[in-house]
N, C-alpha and C positions, 0 to 999 in steps of 0.2 A: 343605037346602042354602042356601036364602036366609037362614035363621037364622044359619048359620055365617059367611056373607059379611057379614051385618049386624054380627055380633059382632066380626069381624076389622076391619071399617072403623071401628067404634066404638073398638076398642083402638088402631089405628094413629092415629086422629084425636085421641083424647082425651089419651093419655099424653104426646105431645110437648108439647101445651099445658099439661099439668100440670107437666112439667119446666121449661118456660119460665116458668111462674108461680112455681116455686120459686126460679129464678134471679133474677127481677125482685124478689121479695120478700125476698131474703137481706140481712141487716143489714150496713152498711158500718162497719168499725171506726172509732171516733171517734179524732180526733187528740188528742195531749197537749201540754202546755206546761210550761215551767220558768220560774219567776220569783223575784224577790227584791229586796232593797234593799241597795245597796252603801254602807257607812259606814266611817269610820276608827275607831281604837280609842277615840276620844272620842265615838262615836256621831254624829259629823257626817257629813252626806251627802256622797257623792263623785260629782259629776256628770261626765259625759264618760268614764267608765270603759268600757274595751273588754271585753265579755263574749262569750266563745267557747264554744259547745257542740259537743262532738265526739262522734260515735258510734263506739263500739269495734268495730261490725260492719261499717260501710261506709266508715269513715274520713271521712265527710262532715262539714263544719263549717257551723255557723250563727253569725253574728256580729251582735251589736247593741251599742248604746251606752246607758248609763244616763242618764236624764233628769236635770233639775235637782234632783230630790228623791233621786236615787240609784236610782230604781226601773228594773227592766228586766223585760221579758216576752218570752221566746222561744217562739213559737207554732208550730203545725203540725208537731209532732214525732210520729215513728212510735212507737206505743205497744209496749210489750214489748221495747224496745231499751235497752241500757245506754248511758248518756251520762255524760260528765265535763264539768264546767264550770270554765273558767279565766277569771280576771278580772285585768286589767292596768290600772294608772293611773300617770300620771307622778308620780315622787316616792314611790311606794309599792312594796313588795315584791309579787310575784305571789301570788294566792290561788287555791287549786284545791280543788274539792269532791271528796268521795268519790264512787265510781260510784253513779248513781241510775238506777232503771228506773220509767218512768211507765206506769200502767195506761191503758186506753182512756178518753179523756175526762178524765183526771186533770190537774190544774194543781198541779205540785209547787212549793211555796214553800221556797226555801232560806233557812235562819235563820242568824243570827250571822255575816253576811259582814262581816268587820272587817279592813280593810287595814292593814297596819303600815307605818310609814316605812322606806323602803329604806335599807339601810346601804351607804354608799359606801366601797369599800376603796381606800385610798390607800397607794401604795407609795412609801416614802421611801428613796432611795438614799443611803446614808451613805458618803461618800467618805473614804478614809484620808488622812492627812497627806501621804503620799507621792504619792498620786493628785492631791491638790489642788496639790502643788508641781509635779507633771508638767504640769498645765494651765497653771499660771502661766508655767513655762518655755517651753511651746509658744506662749504669747502673747508673751513677751519675744522669741522668735526671729523674730517677724514685725514688730517695731518698726523702722521706718526713718524718718529725717528726710527730709521731702519725698518719701517713698517710695523713696529711693535709699540713703542713707548708714545703715549699721547702727547701731542704738542699743539693743543687747541687754541692757546691764547697768543699765538704769534701770527701777525698779519703780514703776508708778503705782497699783498695787493697794492698797486701803485696809486689806486683811486679809492681808498676806503670810505665808506659812508658810515654815519653814526648808527649804533644799534639801538633798537627799542628796548625798553625795560624787559619785555618778554623774552627777547632774544639773549639779553645778558643772563637772565635766569636760566634759560635753556642751556647756554654754552657752559655756564658754571656747573649746573647740575650734571651735565654730561662729563665734565672733567672730574668732578668729585665722585662720581659712582662708576668710573671706568674700571673694568676688572684689573687692568695692569697697574693703575694707581693703587688700587686696594691691595694688590699683591705686594707693592712696594711698601705699604704700611705694615704688612705682615713681616717683612724683612726687617724694617726699622724696629718693630716691636721685639724681634729676636735680638737685635744688637742691644736695645735697652735692657732686655732680660739679661744678657751676658754681662752687662755693666751694672746691673742691679740698680737701675734708675728709671723712673721715680721709685720712691720708697714702698713699692708693692712687695707682696711676698713672692717667694720663688715658686716654682712648680707650674702646673697647667693653669691654675687659677690666676696666678701672678701674670702669666704670659697673656691670658685673656684680658686681664685688667690693662696691661700695658698696650695691647693692640687696640682696645676700646679707646684708651686716652689718645693714642697716636692718630687713629682715624677721626676722632671727634675734633681734635685740634686741626688737622688738614681740611676736614669737611667745613668746619666753621670758618676757617681762614679763606677757602675758596669762595664760599657762598657770600660771606659778609664783604670781603675785599673785591670780588668779581661780580656781584649781582646787587646786593642790597644797597651798599653805599654808592656804587656807580649809578644805580637807578635814582636814588634820591638826589644825588649831587650832579647828575647829568654829566658823568665822566666816562671815558672809554677805558675798560679794564685790559685791552690788548696791549702787547708789546709790538710796536711798528718797526719791522726790520728796515734798517737803512741801506746797508749793502753797498753803499757808494761813498766816495770821499776818502780823505786820508784815514789812516789807522787811528790817529788821535781823535778826529771828530767822531768816528764810530765808536771808540771807547767812551768818549764823554757822553754820547747819546745812550749808550747801554747803562753806564754807571748812574746816569741821572734818572733813568726811567721809573725807579721806584718812588721818586720824589717829584718828578715832573711828568704830567700826563697830557693827553689831548681831551679837551672837553667836547661834548656832543655838538658844540658850536663851531668846532674846528680849531679853536685857540688852545695855546699851551697854558696849563694851570698847575698849581701846586696839587700833588697827587694825595688829596685827602682820603681818597678810597683805599689806596694801598697802605698808607701809614695807619689810617684809622682801623683798617681791617686787621692789620697785624696786632695793634694794641688791644682791640675788642677781643680777638680770638685768644690773645695771651691772658687777658683778664678772665675769660671763661674757664681757663684751666684750673683757676682756684675752685671751681665747682666740683671737678671730678679728679683732681690730683689728691694724693694723700695729704692730710693736714700738715705733716712735717715738711712738705715741699711748697706750701702755699705762702702767699705774701706778695707785697709789691715787687720784690725782686723777681719773682717768677714771671710776673707780667712783663716787665721790661726785658728780662733775659729772652723770653719767648719772642717778644717783638723784634729784638735785635737779631736773634737767629733767623727769624723769617725774613727780615729786611735784607740781611747779608745773603741769605740764599737767592733772594731776588736779584741782587746785583750780580752774583756769580752766574745765575742762569741767564741773565741779559747778555752778559759778556760771551758766554758760550754759544748763545743763539746768534749773536751778531757775527762771530768769527769762526764758528765751527759746524753748528748743527744744520744750517741751512741746506748744505749739499747732501745731508743724510735724511732729510725730511721729505717725506712723500707729499707732494702738494696736492690738495683736493681740488676738484673741478666741479 
C-alpha cells in the first residue's frame, strides 16, 4: 500500500515538473528581416525613400526610410508570413516587390531595386477657334470706360480670332441694348429737343418721338454695321487697338478704321460693313423722321455724321481711352 502511494506521489510530483521543463525549454521562433539598397536606373543611391512592408495576413505595415546610401533594413518581422515591399520617392515612379516569405532568422535582401523617373502626365486642352472667340467676346462684354460706359467693340487682344456670325450678333445686341447706351440716347434726345430737330412737335410727345428716332438710328446702325453686314461679308466689326509704333502710324490706323477692316480671313479689306451700315441706317431714317426732314440729303448727312463719329471714336480709343477702360478677362 505504501509502495502504491509512493508511486502515485512520484507520478503526480514529477510529471508536472517535466511538463514545465518542456515549456521552459521550447525554442522561440527567430524573427526575420527584409533589407536592400534603393537606387535609380543609373545605380545612384536614392536616400530618403519611403519603404513600406505590408503583411498579407494581418494587413499590418512597417515603414522605414532609406539612409544616405539608399540602404534600408526592416527588422523584427514574423517568419513564415508573406510580405510585399513598396518603395516611394519624390520624382520617381513607385516600385513594388513580388511577395516574399522569410524563414525564421532569415534576412532577405532584395536585389535590383531601381526606381524609374516618374512620368508626369500633362493634359493639354486644345480650344477650337470658336471657343477662343467666345472667350474674347466674353472679355469684350466686360469692357467699360471708367467702369461705366460700354466699350465692347475695341479689341486689345494681341492674338484675336475671327468671330462667328452668332458672336457678332451677340456682341452687337449687347451694345445696342446696354442701359448706359440707352441713357445716352435719352440725353441726345434732350439736346435735339432743345434744338428743335428733327421737326417733331415740342412737349412730352415730341421728346418721346425724338428719343424713339435717336434710339432707332443707333440701334439700326449698330446691328446692321456690327452684325448683319459683317456676317454676310465675313468682316470683323471690331476696332483693333494698335498701341505701339509712332504717333503718325497710330493716327493713320485709327482714321482708316471706318474704311479699312480686317476680314474673317485675317486680311485687310475695304470696310463695306461700316460704310454700308452707316448708309443703310441713314436711309432708314426716312421711315420714321418727319416728312419735312426726309430725302437723299438726310441719308448722306446721317452717314457722314456716323462715319465722322467713328473716326473720332477710333482716335480717342487709340490715344486716350485704353488706360481708362477696364479690360475683361
